[in-house]
All heavy atoms as atom14 arrays in JSON, in Angstrom:
{
  "sequence": "MINPNSFEDTLALLETGAVEVEPYQANTISLDQVEDVLNKTTPMTGKTVVAVNPNLK",
  "atom14_mask": [
    [1, 1, 1, 1, 1, 1, 1, 1, 0, 0, 0, 0, 0, 0],
    [1, 1, 1, 1, 1, 1, 1, 1, 0, 0, 0, 0, 0, 0],
    [1, 1, 1, 1, 1, 1, 1, 1, 0, 0, 0, 0, 0, 0],
    [1, 1, 1, 1, 1, 1, 1, 0, 0, 0, 0, 0, 0, 0],
    [1, 1, 1, 1, 1, 1, 1, 1, 0, 0, 0, 0, 0, 0],
    [1, 1, 1, 1, 1, 1, 0, 0, 0, 0, 0, 0, 0, 0],
    [1, 1, 1, 1, 1, 1, 1, 1, 1, 1, 1, 0, 0, 0],
    [1, 1, 1, 1, 1, 1, 1, 1, 1, 0, 0, 0, 0, 0],
    [1, 1, 1, 1, 1, 1, 1, 1, 0, 0, 0, 0, 0, 0],
    [1, 1, 1, 1, 1, 1, 1, 0, 0, 0, 0, 0, 0, 0],
    [1, 1, 1, 1, 1, 1, 1, 1, 0, 0, 0, 0, 0, 0],
    [1, 1, 1, 1, 1, 0, 0, 0, 0, 0, 0, 0, 0, 0],
    [1, 1, 1, 1, 1, 1, 1, 1, 0, 0, 0, 0, 0, 0],
    [1, 1, 1, 1, 1, 1, 1, 1, 0, 0, 0, 0, 0, 0],
    [1, 1, 1, 1, 1, 1, 1, 1, 1, 0, 0, 0, 0, 0],
    [1, 1, 1, 1, 1, 1, 1, 0, 0, 0, 0, 0, 0, 0],
    [1, 1, 1, 1, 0, 0, 0, 0, 0, 0, 0, 0, 0, 0],
    [1, 1, 1, 1, 1, 0, 0, 0, 0, 0, 0, 0, 0, 0],
    [1, 1, 1, 1, 1, 1, 1, 0, 0, 0, 0, 0, 0, 0],
    [1, 1, 1, 1, 1, 1, 1, 1, 1, 0, 0, 0, 0, 0],
    [1, 1, 1, 1, 1, 1, 1, 0, 0, 0, 0, 0, 0, 0],
    [1, 1, 1, 1, 1, 1, 1, 1, 1, 0, 0, 0, 0, 0],
    [1, 1, 1, 1, 1, 1, 1, 0, 0, 0, 0, 0, 0, 0],
    [1, 1, 1, 1, 1, 1, 1, 1, 1, 1, 1, 1, 0, 0],
    [1, 1, 1, 1, 1, 1, 1, 1, 1, 0, 0, 0, 0, 0],
    [1, 1, 1, 1, 1, 0, 0, 0, 0, 0, 0, 0, 0, 0],
    [1, 1, 1, 1, 1, 1, 1, 1, 0, 0, 0, 0, 0, 0],
    [1, 1, 1, 1, 1, 1, 1, 0, 0, 0, 0, 0, 0, 0],
    [1, 1, 1, 1, 1, 1, 1, 1, 0, 0, 0, 0, 0, 0],
    [1, 1, 1, 1, 1, 1, 0, 0, 0, 0, 0, 0, 0, 0],
    [1, 1, 1, 1, 1, 1, 1, 1, 0, 0, 0, 0, 0, 0],
    [1, 1, 1, 1, 1, 1, 1, 1, 0, 0, 0, 0, 0, 0],
    [1, 1, 1, 1, 1, 1, 1, 1, 1, 0, 0, 0, 0, 0],
    [1, 1, 1, 1, 1, 1, 1, 0, 0, 0, 0, 0, 0, 0],
    [1, 1, 1, 1, 1, 1, 1, 1, 1, 0, 0, 0, 0, 0],
    [1, 1, 1, 1, 1, 1, 1, 1, 0, 0, 0, 0, 0, 0],
    [1, 1, 1, 1, 1, 1, 1, 0, 0, 0, 0, 0, 0, 0],
    [1, 1, 1, 1, 1, 1, 1, 1, 0, 0, 0, 0, 0, 0],
    [1, 1, 1, 1, 1, 1, 1, 1, 0, 0, 0, 0, 0, 0],
    [1, 1, 1, 1, 1, 1, 1, 1, 1, 0, 0, 0, 0, 0],
    [1, 1, 1, 1, 1, 1, 1, 0, 0, 0, 0, 0, 0, 0],
    [1, 1, 1, 1, 1, 1, 1, 0, 0, 0, 0, 0, 0, 0],
    [1, 1, 1, 1, 1, 1, 1, 0, 0, 0, 0, 0, 0, 0],
    [1, 1, 1, 1, 1, 1, 1, 1, 0, 0, 0, 0, 0, 0],
    [1, 1, 1, 1, 1, 1, 1, 0, 0, 0, 0, 0, 0, 0],
    [1, 1, 1, 1, 0, 0, 0, 0, 0, 0, 0, 0, 0, 0],
    [1, 1, 1, 1, 1, 1, 1, 1, 1, 0, 0, 0, 0, 0],
    [1, 1, 1, 1, 1, 1, 1, 0, 0, 0, 0, 0, 0, 0],
    [1, 1, 1, 1, 1, 1, 1, 0, 0, 0, 0, 0, 0, 0],
    [1, 1, 1, 1, 1, 1, 1, 0, 0, 0, 0, 0, 0, 0],
    [1, 1, 1, 1, 1, 0, 0, 0, 0, 0, 0, 0, 0, 0],
    [1, 1, 1, 1, 1, 1, 1, 0, 0, 0, 0, 0, 0, 0],
    [1, 1, 1, 1, 1, 1, 1, 1, 0, 0, 0, 0, 0, 0],
    [1, 1, 1, 1, 1, 1, 1, 0, 0, 0, 0, 0, 0, 0],
    [1, 1, 1, 1, 1, 1, 1, 1, 0, 0, 0, 0, 0, 0],
    [1, 1, 1, 1, 1, 1, 1, 1, 0, 0, 0, 0, 0, 0],
    [1, 1, 1, 1, 1, 1, 1, 1, 1, 0, 0, 0, 0, 0]
  ],
  "atom14_positions": [
    [[-14.92, 16.73, 14.3], [-14.19, 17.53, 13.35], [-13.12, 16.62, 12.66], [-12.48, 15.83, 13.32], [-13.5, 18.67, 14.07], [-12.71, 19.55, 13.12], [-12.23, 21.08, 13.97], [-10.48, 20.83, 13.99], [0.0, 0.0, 0.0], [0.0, 0.0, 0.0], [0.0, 0.0, 0.0], [0.0, 0.0, 0.0], [0.0, 0.0, 0.0], [0.0, 0.0, 0.0]],
    [[-12.98, 16.81, 11.41], [-11.97, 16.06, 10.66], [-10.66, 16.83, 10.63], [-10.65, 18.03, 10.37], [-12.44, 15.82, 9.2], [-13.72, 14.99, 9.19], [-11.38, 15.19, 8.35], [-14.36, 14.83, 7.85], [0.0, 0.0, 0.0], [0.0, 0.0, 0.0], [0.0, 0.0, 0.0], [0.0, 0.0, 0.0], [0.0, 0.0, 0.0], [0.0, 0.0, 0.0]],
    [[-9.58, 16.13, 10.92], [-8.26, 16.76, 10.94], [-7.74, 16.87, 9.52], [-7.5, 15.86, 8.86], [-7.3, 15.94, 11.78], [-5.89, 16.54, 11.86], [-5.56, 17.44, 11.13], [-5.11, 16.0, 12.77], [0.0, 0.0, 0.0], [0.0, 0.0, 0.0], [0.0, 0.0, 0.0], [0.0, 0.0, 0.0], [0.0, 0.0, 0.0], [0.0, 0.0, 0.0]],
    [[-7.57, 18.07, 8.99], [-7.1, 18.22, 7.61], [-5.67, 17.76, 7.37], [-5.22, 17.6, 6.26], [-7.25, 19.75, 7.31], [-7.18, 20.35, 8.67], [-7.79, 19.34, 9.62], [0.0, 0.0, 0.0], [0.0, 0.0, 0.0], [0.0, 0.0, 0.0], [0.0, 0.0, 0.0], [0.0, 0.0, 0.0], [0.0, 0.0, 0.0], [0.0, 0.0, 0.0]],
    [[-4.92, 17.54, 8.46], [-3.5, 17.14, 8.35], [-3.31, 15.64, 8.53], [-2.18, 15.15, 8.54], [-2.68, 17.87, 9.38], [-2.73, 19.4, 9.2], [-2.7, 19.89, 8.08], [-2.91, 20.11, 10.29], [0.0, 0.0, 0.0], [0.0, 0.0, 0.0], [0.0, 0.0, 0.0], [0.0, 0.0, 0.0], [0.0, 0.0, 0.0], [0.0, 0.0, 0.0]],
    [[-4.43, 14.88, 8.7], [-4.29, 13.49, 9.04], [-3.54, 12.7, 7.94], [-2.78, 11.78, 8.25], [-5.62, 12.84, 9.36], [-6.48, 12.93, 8.24], [0.0, 0.0, 0.0], [0.0, 0.0, 0.0], [0.0, 0.0, 0.0], [0.0, 0.0, 0.0], [0.0, 0.0, 0.0], [0.0, 0.0, 0.0], [0.0, 0.0, 0.0], [0.0, 0.0, 0.0]],
    [[-3.75, 13.01, 6.69], [-3.09, 12.26, 5.6], [-1.59, 12.49, 5.67], [-0.81, 11.52, 5.63], [-3.63, 12.71, 4.24], [-3.05, 11.93, 3.09], [-3.39, 10.61, 2.85], [-2.12, 12.55, 2.26], [-2.87, 9.92, 1.77], [-1.57, 11.82, 1.19], [-1.96, 10.53, 0.95], [0.0, 0.0, 0.0], [0.0, 0.0, 0.0], [0.0, 0.0, 0.0]],
    [[-1.19, 13.74, 5.83], [0.24, 14.06, 5.92], [0.85, 13.45, 7.15], [1.99, 12.93, 7.12], [0.48, 15.58, 5.89], [0.24, 16.22, 4.52], [-1.24, 16.47, 4.25], [-2.07, 16.33, 5.16], [-1.52, 16.86, 3.11], [0.0, 0.0, 0.0], [0.0, 0.0, 0.0], [0.0, 0.0, 0.0], [0.0, 0.0, 0.0], [0.0, 0.0, 0.0]],
    [[0.12, 13.5, 8.29], [0.59, 12.88, 9.52], [0.81, 11.39, 9.35], [1.79, 10.8, 9.79], [-0.35, 13.17, 10.63], [-0.41, 14.62, 11.05], [0.44, 15.4, 10.66], [-1.4, 14.98, 11.78], [0.0, 0.0, 0.0], [0.0, 0.0, 0.0], [0.0, 0.0, 0.0], [0.0, 0.0, 0.0], [0.0, 0.0, 0.0], [0.0, 0.0, 0.0]],
    [[-0.12, 10.75, 8.69], [-0.03, 9.3, 8.44], [1.13, 8.96, 7.56], [1.89, 8.02, 7.85], [-1.35, 8.81, 7.78], [-2.46, 9.12, 8.65], [-1.29, 7.32, 7.52], [0.0, 0.0, 0.0], [0.0, 0.0, 0.0], [0.0, 0.0, 0.0], [0.0, 0.0, 0.0], [0.0, 0.0, 0.0], [0.0, 0.0, 0.0], [0.0, 0.0, 0.0]],
    [[1.35, 9.73, 6.49], [2.52, 9.49, 5.65], [3.8, 9.66, 6.4], [4.75, 8.86, 6.21], [2.51, 10.47, 4.45], [1.48, 10.15, 3.36], [1.57, 11.19, 2.26], [1.63, 8.76, 2.79], [0.0, 0.0, 0.0], [0.0, 0.0, 0.0], [0.0, 0.0, 0.0], [0.0, 0.0, 0.0], [0.0, 0.0, 0.0], [0.0, 0.0, 0.0]],
    [[3.89, 10.65, 7.25], [5.1, 10.83, 8.08], [5.35, 9.63, 8.96], [6.5, 9.2, 9.1], [4.99, 12.11, 8.87], [0.0, 0.0, 0.0], [0.0, 0.0, 0.0], [0.0, 0.0, 0.0], [0.0, 0.0, 0.0], [0.0, 0.0, 0.0], [0.0, 0.0, 0.0], [0.0, 0.0, 0.0], [0.0, 0.0, 0.0], [0.0, 0.0, 0.0]],
    [[4.31, 9.12, 9.58], [4.47, 7.92, 10.45], [4.97, 6.73, 9.64], [5.8, 5.94, 10.1], [3.17, 7.62, 11.15], [2.72, 8.59, 12.24], [1.29, 8.27, 12.64], [3.66, 8.51, 13.42], [0.0, 0.0, 0.0], [0.0, 0.0, 0.0], [0.0, 0.0, 0.0], [0.0, 0.0, 0.0], [0.0, 0.0, 0.0], [0.0, 0.0, 0.0]],
    [[4.42, 6.55, 8.44], [4.85, 5.44, 7.6], [6.28, 5.62, 7.13], [7.04, 4.65, 7.14], [3.9, 5.32, 6.39], [2.48, 4.89, 6.72], [1.61, 5.0, 5.48], [2.44, 3.48, 7.29], [0.0, 0.0, 0.0], [0.0, 0.0, 0.0], [0.0, 0.0, 0.0], [0.0, 0.0, 0.0], [0.0, 0.0, 0.0], [0.0, 0.0, 0.0]],
    [[6.64, 6.82, 6.74], [8.0, 7.11, 6.25], [9.06, 6.87, 7.31], [10.14, 6.37, 7.02], [8.11, 8.52, 5.75], [7.43, 8.75, 4.41], [7.45, 10.22, 3.97], [7.59, 11.09, 4.83], [7.32, 10.44, 2.77], [0.0, 0.0, 0.0], [0.0, 0.0, 0.0], [0.0, 0.0, 0.0], [0.0, 0.0, 0.0], [0.0, 0.0, 0.0]],
    [[8.77, 7.18, 8.56], [9.74, 7.04, 9.6], [9.78, 5.63, 10.17], [10.65, 5.3, 10.97], [9.47, 8.03, 10.79], [8.16, 7.72, 11.31], [9.51, 9.45, 10.33], [0.0, 0.0, 0.0], [0.0, 0.0, 0.0], [0.0, 0.0, 0.0], [0.0, 0.0, 0.0], [0.0, 0.0, 0.0], [0.0, 0.0, 0.0], [0.0, 0.0, 0.0]],
    [[8.8, 4.81, 9.81], [8.72, 3.47, 10.32], [8.07, 3.36, 11.67], [8.14, 2.31, 12.33], [0.0, 0.0, 0.0], [0.0, 0.0, 0.0], [0.0, 0.0, 0.0], [0.0, 0.0, 0.0], [0.0, 0.0, 0.0], [0.0, 0.0, 0.0], [0.0, 0.0, 0.0], [0.0, 0.0, 0.0], [0.0, 0.0, 0.0], [0.0, 0.0, 0.0]],
    [[7.46, 4.45, 12.11], [6.79, 4.42, 13.41], [5.59, 3.48, 13.44], [5.2, 3.01, 14.51], [6.36, 5.85, 13.8], [0.0, 0.0, 0.0], [0.0, 0.0, 0.0], [0.0, 0.0, 0.0], [0.0, 0.0, 0.0], [0.0, 0.0, 0.0], [0.0, 0.0, 0.0], [0.0, 0.0, 0.0], [0.0, 0.0, 0.0], [0.0, 0.0, 0.0]],
    [[5.03, 3.28, 12.28], [3.9, 2.35, 12.15], [4.36, 1.21, 11.27], [4.78, 1.39, 10.15], [2.67, 3.03, 11.54], [1.56, 2.08, 11.29], [2.2, 4.21, 12.39], [0.0, 0.0, 0.0], [0.0, 0.0, 0.0], [0.0, 0.0, 0.0], [0.0, 0.0, 0.0], [0.0, 0.0, 0.0], [0.0, 0.0, 0.0], [0.0, 0.0, 0.0]],
    [[4.29, -0.02, 11.8], [4.7, -1.19, 11.05], [3.53, -1.76, 10.29], [2.51, -2.21, 10.88], [5.23, -2.24, 12.05], [5.9, -3.39, 11.37], [6.49, -4.35, 12.38], [6.75, -3.97, 13.53], [6.67, -5.54, 12.01], [0.0, 0.0, 0.0], [0.0, 0.0, 0.0], [0.0, 0.0, 0.0], [0.0, 0.0, 0.0], [0.0, 0.0, 0.0]],
    [[3.6, -1.74, 8.94], [2.46, -2.16, 8.12], [2.67, -3.58, 7.53], [1.7, -4.19, 7.08], [2.19, -1.19, 7.0], [1.75, 0.15, 7.52], [3.38, -1.04, 6.09], [0.0, 0.0, 0.0], [0.0, 0.0, 0.0], [0.0, 0.0, 0.0], [0.0, 0.0, 0.0], [0.0, 0.0, 0.0], [0.0, 0.0, 0.0], [0.0, 0.0, 0.0]],
    [[3.87, -4.09, 7.56], [4.14, -5.38, 6.94], [3.26, -6.52, 7.45], [2.82, -7.36, 6.67], [5.62, -5.75, 7.03], [6.52, -5.0, 6.11], [6.85, -3.61, 6.64], [6.64, -3.35, 7.83], [7.32, -2.8, 5.85], [0.0, 0.0, 0.0], [0.0, 0.0, 0.0], [0.0, 0.0, 0.0], [0.0, 0.0, 0.0], [0.0, 0.0, 0.0]],
    [[2.95, -6.58, 8.74], [2.11, -7.69, 9.21], [0.69, -7.63, 8.65], [0.0, -8.66, 8.58], [2.02, -7.47, 10.74], [3.21, -6.67, 11.07], [3.48, -5.8, 9.88], [0.0, 0.0, 0.0], [0.0, 0.0, 0.0], [0.0, 0.0, 0.0], [0.0, 0.0, 0.0], [0.0, 0.0, 0.0], [0.0, 0.0, 0.0], [0.0, 0.0, 0.0]],
    [[0.26, -6.5, 8.13], [-1.1, -6.37, 7.62], [-1.12, -6.45, 6.09], [-2.16, -6.35, 5.48], [-1.68, -5.07, 8.07], [-1.6, -4.89, 9.55], [-0.67, -4.06, 10.12], [-2.45, -5.63, 10.38], [-0.58, -3.92, 11.49], [-2.34, -5.5, 11.77], [-1.41, -4.65, 12.3], [-1.29, -4.52, 13.65], [0.0, 0.0, 0.0], [0.0, 0.0, 0.0]],
    [[0.07, -6.59, 5.48], [0.18, -6.58, 4.01], [0.32, -8.03, 3.53], [1.24, -8.71, 3.92], [1.4, -5.76, 3.67], [1.81, -5.8, 2.23], [3.12, -5.02, 2.04], [3.47, -4.17, 2.8], [3.85, -5.4, 1.02], [0.0, 0.0, 0.0], [0.0, 0.0, 0.0], [0.0, 0.0, 0.0], [0.0, 0.0, 0.0], [0.0, 0.0, 0.0]],
    [[-0.6, -8.48, 2.71], [-0.55, -9.82, 2.22], [0.21, -9.95, 0.88], [0.86, -10.94, 0.61], [-1.94, -10.38, 2.03], [0.0, 0.0, 0.0], [0.0, 0.0, 0.0], [0.0, 0.0, 0.0], [0.0, 0.0, 0.0], [0.0, 0.0, 0.0], [0.0, 0.0, 0.0], [0.0, 0.0, 0.0], [0.0, 0.0, 0.0], [0.0, 0.0, 0.0]],
    [[0.16, -8.89, 0.08], [0.75, -8.96, -1.25], [1.4, -7.6, -1.6], [0.97, -6.56, -1.17], [-0.31, -9.21, -2.32], [-1.16, -10.4, -2.0], [-0.71, -11.52, -2.06], [-2.4, -10.15, -1.61], [0.0, 0.0, 0.0], [0.0, 0.0, 0.0], [0.0, 0.0, 0.0], [0.0, 0.0, 0.0], [0.0, 0.0, 0.0], [0.0, 0.0, 0.0]],
    [[2.44, -7.64, -2.42], [3.0, -6.45, -3.07], [3.02, -6.7, -4.54], [3.51, -7.72, -5.0], [4.43, -6.17, -2.54], [4.42, -6.03, -1.14], [5.0, -4.91, -3.17], [0.0, 0.0, 0.0], [0.0, 0.0, 0.0], [0.0, 0.0, 0.0], [0.0, 0.0, 0.0], [0.0, 0.0, 0.0], [0.0, 0.0, 0.0], [0.0, 0.0, 0.0]],
    [[2.46, -5.73, -5.28], [2.39, -5.9, -6.72], [2.97, -4.64, -7.4], [3.05, -3.61, -6.79], [0.92, -6.14, -7.23], [0.02, -4.93, -6.89], [0.37, -7.42, -6.68], [-1.35, -5.0, -7.51], [0.0, 0.0, 0.0], [0.0, 0.0, 0.0], [0.0, 0.0, 0.0], [0.0, 0.0, 0.0], [0.0, 0.0, 0.0], [0.0, 0.0, 0.0]],
    [[3.31, -4.81, -8.68], [3.83, -3.68, -9.44], [2.62, -2.92, -10.01], [1.51, -3.43, -10.08], [4.72, -4.13, -10.54], [3.95, -4.82, -11.53], [0.0, 0.0, 0.0], [0.0, 0.0, 0.0], [0.0, 0.0, 0.0], [0.0, 0.0, 0.0], [0.0, 0.0, 0.0], [0.0, 0.0, 0.0], [0.0, 0.0, 0.0], [0.0, 0.0, 0.0]],
    [[2.85, -1.71, -10.45], [1.82, -0.92, -11.06], [1.26, -1.63, -12.28], [0.05, -1.5, -12.57], [2.39, 0.45, -11.4], [1.42, 1.59, -11.71], [0.39, 1.76, -10.6], [2.17, 2.89, -11.96], [0.0, 0.0, 0.0], [0.0, 0.0, 0.0], [0.0, 0.0, 0.0], [0.0, 0.0, 0.0], [0.0, 0.0, 0.0], [0.0, 0.0, 0.0]],
    [[2.11, -2.37, -12.98], [1.65, -3.08, -14.18], [0.63, -4.19, -13.88], [-0.13, -4.59, -14.72], [2.84, -3.73, -14.89], [3.81, -2.7, -15.45], [3.37, -1.54, -15.68], [5.01, -3.02, -15.59], [0.0, 0.0, 0.0], [0.0, 0.0, 0.0], [0.0, 0.0, 0.0], [0.0, 0.0, 0.0], [0.0, 0.0, 0.0], [0.0, 0.0, 0.0]],
    [[0.61, -4.69, -12.64], [-0.29, -5.75, -12.27], [-1.65, -5.29, -11.75], [-2.57, -6.11, -11.57], [0.36, -6.63, -11.19], [1.6, -7.35, -11.69], [2.27, -8.05, -10.5], [2.82, -7.39, -9.66], [2.17, -9.37, -10.47], [0.0, 0.0, 0.0], [0.0, 0.0, 0.0], [0.0, 0.0, 0.0], [0.0, 0.0, 0.0], [0.0, 0.0, 0.0]],
    [[-1.82, -3.99, -11.55], [-3.07, -3.49, -10.94], [-4.29, -3.86, -11.76], [-5.29, -4.3, -11.23], [-2.98, -1.95, -10.73], [-4.33, -1.38, -10.33], [-1.92, -1.62, -9.71], [0.0, 0.0, 0.0], [0.0, 0.0, 0.0], [0.0, 0.0, 0.0], [0.0, 0.0, 0.0], [0.0, 0.0, 0.0], [0.0, 0.0, 0.0], [0.0, 0.0, 0.0]],
    [[-4.24, -3.67, -13.06], [-5.41, -3.95, -13.91], [-5.81, -5.42, -13.79], [-7.02, -5.74, -13.67], [-5.1, -3.63, -15.35], [-6.34, -3.8, -16.27], [-6.11, -3.37, -17.69], [-4.95, -2.99, -18.05], [-7.03, -3.45, -18.48], [0.0, 0.0, 0.0], [0.0, 0.0, 0.0], [0.0, 0.0, 0.0], [0.0, 0.0, 0.0], [0.0, 0.0, 0.0]],
    [[-4.85, -6.36, -13.81], [-5.16, -7.79, -13.67], [-5.83, -8.1, -12.32], [-6.77, -8.88, -12.24], [-3.92, -8.64, -13.85], [-3.43, -8.65, -15.28], [-4.23, -8.34, -16.19], [-2.22, -8.93, -15.47], [0.0, 0.0, 0.0], [0.0, 0.0, 0.0], [0.0, 0.0, 0.0], [0.0, 0.0, 0.0], [0.0, 0.0, 0.0], [0.0, 0.0, 0.0]],
    [[-5.3, -7.47, -11.29], [-5.86, -7.68, -9.93], [-7.28, -7.14, -9.87], [-8.2, -7.8, -9.36], [-4.97, -7.1, -8.85], [-5.66, -7.15, -7.49], [-3.65, -7.81, -8.82], [0.0, 0.0, 0.0], [0.0, 0.0, 0.0], [0.0, 0.0, 0.0], [0.0, 0.0, 0.0], [0.0, 0.0, 0.0], [0.0, 0.0, 0.0], [0.0, 0.0, 0.0]],
    [[-7.49, -5.95, -10.39], [-8.85, -5.36, -10.38], [-9.83, -6.13, -11.23], [-11.01, -6.21, -10.9], [-8.81, -3.86, -10.8], [-8.06, -2.93, -9.85], [-7.98, -1.54, -10.45], [-8.74, -2.91, -8.48], [0.0, 0.0, 0.0], [0.0, 0.0, 0.0], [0.0, 0.0, 0.0], [0.0, 0.0, 0.0], [0.0, 0.0, 0.0], [0.0, 0.0, 0.0]],
    [[-9.33, -6.72, -12.31], [-10.19, -7.54, -13.17], [-10.3, -8.98, -12.67], [-10.94, -9.8, -13.31], [-9.67, -7.52, -14.63], [-9.87, -6.21, -15.27], [-10.83, -5.48, -14.97], [-8.97, -5.86, -16.14], [0.0, 0.0, 0.0], [0.0, 0.0, 0.0], [0.0, 0.0, 0.0], [0.0, 0.0, 0.0], [0.0, 0.0, 0.0], [0.0, 0.0, 0.0]],
    [[-9.6, -9.27, -11.58], [-9.64, -10.55, -10.92], [-9.06, -11.67, -11.79], [-9.37, -12.85, -11.61], [-11.05, -10.91, -10.43], [-11.53, -9.93, -9.41], [-12.89, -10.26, -8.88], [-13.27, -9.2, -7.87], [-14.57, -9.36, -7.37], [0.0, 0.0, 0.0], [0.0, 0.0, 0.0], [0.0, 0.0, 0.0], [0.0, 0.0, 0.0], [0.0, 0.0, 0.0]],
    [[-8.17, -11.35, -12.74], [-7.48, -12.37, -13.49], [-6.26, -12.83, -12.72], [-5.72, -13.92, -12.97], [-7.05, -11.85, -14.89], [-6.27, -10.68, -14.77], [-8.28, -11.56, -15.76], [0.0, 0.0, 0.0], [0.0, 0.0, 0.0], [0.0, 0.0, 0.0], [0.0, 0.0, 0.0], [0.0, 0.0, 0.0], [0.0, 0.0, 0.0], [0.0, 0.0, 0.0]],
    [[-5.82, -12.04, -11.75], [-4.76, -12.41, -10.82], [-5.37, -12.36, -9.43], [-5.55, -11.28, -8.89], [-3.56, -11.48, -10.94], [-3.04, -11.48, -12.25], [-2.44, -11.89, -9.97], [0.0, 0.0, 0.0], [0.0, 0.0, 0.0], [0.0, 0.0, 0.0], [0.0, 0.0, 0.0], [0.0, 0.0, 0.0], [0.0, 0.0, 0.0], [0.0, 0.0, 0.0]],
    [[-5.71, -13.51, -8.89], [-6.38, -13.47, -7.57], [-5.45, -12.99, -6.44], [-4.31, -13.36, -6.41], [-6.82, -14.93, -7.35], [-5.93, -15.71, -8.24], [-5.52, -14.84, -9.38], [0.0, 0.0, 0.0], [0.0, 0.0, 0.0], [0.0, 0.0, 0.0], [0.0, 0.0, 0.0], [0.0, 0.0, 0.0], [0.0, 0.0, 0.0], [0.0, 0.0, 0.0]],
    [[-6.02, -12.15, -5.58], [-5.3, -11.68, -4.41], [-6.23, -11.76, -3.22], [-7.43, -11.53, -3.34], [-4.85, -10.23, -4.6], [-3.84, -9.98, -5.67], [-2.18, -10.41, -5.11], [-1.33, -10.43, -6.63], [0.0, 0.0, 0.0], [0.0, 0.0, 0.0], [0.0, 0.0, 0.0], [0.0, 0.0, 0.0], [0.0, 0.0, 0.0], [0.0, 0.0, 0.0]],
    [[-5.66, -12.03, -2.07], [-6.45, -11.97, -0.82], [-5.75, -11.05, 0.14], [-4.53, -10.85, 0.07], [-6.58, -13.38, -0.2], [-5.24, -13.86, 0.06], [-7.27, -14.34, -1.11], [0.0, 0.0, 0.0], [0.0, 0.0, 0.0], [0.0, 0.0, 0.0], [0.0, 0.0, 0.0], [0.0, 0.0, 0.0], [0.0, 0.0, 0.0], [0.0, 0.0, 0.0]],
    [[-6.48, -10.47, 1.02], [-5.92, -9.56, 2.01], [-5.56, -8.22, 1.46], [-5.96, -7.88, 0.34], [0.0, 0.0, 0.0], [0.0, 0.0, 0.0], [0.0, 0.0, 0.0], [0.0, 0.0, 0.0], [0.0, 0.0, 0.0], [0.0, 0.0, 0.0], [0.0, 0.0, 0.0], [0.0, 0.0, 0.0], [0.0, 0.0, 0.0], [0.0, 0.0, 0.0]],
    [[-4.82, -7.47, 2.2], [-4.38, -6.12, 1.79], [-3.26, -6.24, 0.76], [-2.34, -7.07, 0.92], [-3.91, -5.3, 2.96], [-4.95, -5.15, 4.03], [-6.04, -4.22, 3.56], [-7.07, -4.03, 4.67], [-8.19, -3.3, 4.25], [0.0, 0.0, 0.0], [0.0, 0.0, 0.0], [0.0, 0.0, 0.0], [0.0, 0.0, 0.0], [0.0, 0.0, 0.0]],
    [[-3.31, -5.43, -0.27], [-2.27, -5.44, -1.33], [-1.69, -4.08, -1.44], [-2.41, -3.07, -1.48], [-2.92, -5.86, -2.67], [-3.42, -7.19, -2.51], [-1.86, -5.89, -3.77], [0.0, 0.0, 0.0], [0.0, 0.0, 0.0], [0.0, 0.0, 0.0], [0.0, 0.0, 0.0], [0.0, 0.0, 0.0], [0.0, 0.0, 0.0], [0.0, 0.0, 0.0]],
    [[-0.4, -3.98, -1.49], [0.32, -2.73, -1.66], [0.85, -2.67, -3.11], [1.4, -3.61, -3.58], [1.51, -2.64, -0.68], [2.35, -1.38, -0.95], [1.01, -2.63, 0.73], [0.0, 0.0, 0.0], [0.0, 0.0, 0.0], [0.0, 0.0, 0.0], [0.0, 0.0, 0.0], [0.0, 0.0, 0.0], [0.0, 0.0, 0.0], [0.0, 0.0, 0.0]],
    [[0.62, -1.54, -3.74], [1.14, -1.32, -5.08], [2.47, -0.58, -4.99], [2.51, 0.54, -4.45], [0.15, -0.53, -5.95], [0.7, -0.28, -7.33], [-1.21, -1.22, -6.05], [0.0, 0.0, 0.0], [0.0, 0.0, 0.0], [0.0, 0.0, 0.0], [0.0, 0.0, 0.0], [0.0, 0.0, 0.0], [0.0, 0.0, 0.0], [0.0, 0.0, 0.0]],
    [[3.52, -1.2, -5.48], [4.86, -0.57, -5.44], [4.98, 0.3, -6.69], [5.27, -0.18, -7.79], [5.95, -1.64, -5.4], [0.0, 0.0, 0.0], [0.0, 0.0, 0.0], [0.0, 0.0, 0.0], [0.0, 0.0, 0.0], [0.0, 0.0, 0.0], [0.0, 0.0, 0.0], [0.0, 0.0, 0.0], [0.0, 0.0, 0.0], [0.0, 0.0, 0.0]],
    [[4.71, 1.59, -6.51], [4.8, 2.53, -7.63], [6.26, 2.8, -8.01], [6.59, 2.85, -9.16], [4.09, 3.86, -7.27], [4.22, 4.85, -8.4], [2.63, 3.6, -6.93], [0.0, 0.0, 0.0], [0.0, 0.0, 0.0], [0.0, 0.0, 0.0], [0.0, 0.0, 0.0], [0.0, 0.0, 0.0], [0.0, 0.0, 0.0], [0.0, 0.0, 0.0]],
    [[7.15, 2.85, -7.02], [8.53, 3.02, -7.25], [9.14, 1.64, -7.3], [9.13, 0.91, -6.31], [9.17, 3.83, -6.1], [10.63, 4.05, -6.29], [11.31, 3.35, -6.99], [11.14, 5.06, -5.62], [0.0, 0.0, 0.0], [0.0, 0.0, 0.0], [0.0, 0.0, 0.0], [0.0, 0.0, 0.0], [0.0, 0.0, 0.0], [0.0, 0.0, 0.0]],
    [[9.7, 1.23, -8.45], [10.22, -0.13, -8.58], [11.35, -0.44, -7.58], [11.67, -1.59, -7.33], [10.73, -0.23, -10.01], [10.86, 1.19, -10.47], [9.93, 2.02, -9.65], [0.0, 0.0, 0.0], [0.0, 0.0, 0.0], [0.0, 0.0, 0.0], [0.0, 0.0, 0.0], [0.0, 0.0, 0.0], [0.0, 0.0, 0.0], [0.0, 0.0, 0.0]],
    [[11.96, 0.58, -6.98], [13.02, 0.35, -6.03], [12.5, 0.03, -4.62], [13.23, -0.37, -3.77], [13.95, 1.58, -5.95], [14.68, 1.79, -7.24], [15.1, 0.86, -7.92], [14.8, 3.04, -7.66], [0.0, 0.0, 0.0], [0.0, 0.0, 0.0], [0.0, 0.0, 0.0], [0.0, 0.0, 0.0], [0.0, 0.0, 0.0], [0.0, 0.0, 0.0]],
    [[11.19, 0.23, -4.42], [10.6, -0.06, -3.13], [10.25, -1.54, -3.06], [9.74, -2.1, -4.04], [9.33, 0.78, -2.88], [9.51, 2.25, -2.83], [8.17, 2.95, -2.68], [10.39, 2.64, -1.64], [0.0, 0.0, 0.0], [0.0, 0.0, 0.0], [0.0, 0.0, 0.0], [0.0, 0.0, 0.0], [0.0, 0.0, 0.0], [0.0, 0.0, 0.0]],
    [[10.4, -2.12, -1.95], [10.05, -3.54, -1.78], [8.99, -3.66, -0.75], [8.91, -2.98, 0.19], [11.29, -4.34, -1.34], [12.42, -4.24, -2.29], [12.3, -5.26, -3.39], [13.54, -5.2, -4.24], [13.37, -5.3, -5.58], [0.0, 0.0, 0.0], [0.0, 0.0, 0.0], [0.0, 0.0, 0.0], [0.0, 0.0, 0.0], [0.0, 0.0, 0.0]]
  ]
}
């Protein structure tokens, strides 16, 4: 059975810092850079996080 609350539960864990994701994150890019990364004009390796909120690091 699929838990319908798993997405919300996951977000809550990330928001509280209960799950540390930085070791698994290779890159952080702005929303403006997404197209270049998807078109492979800006090469990226590993997991990439898109910072939608410019105040987030």
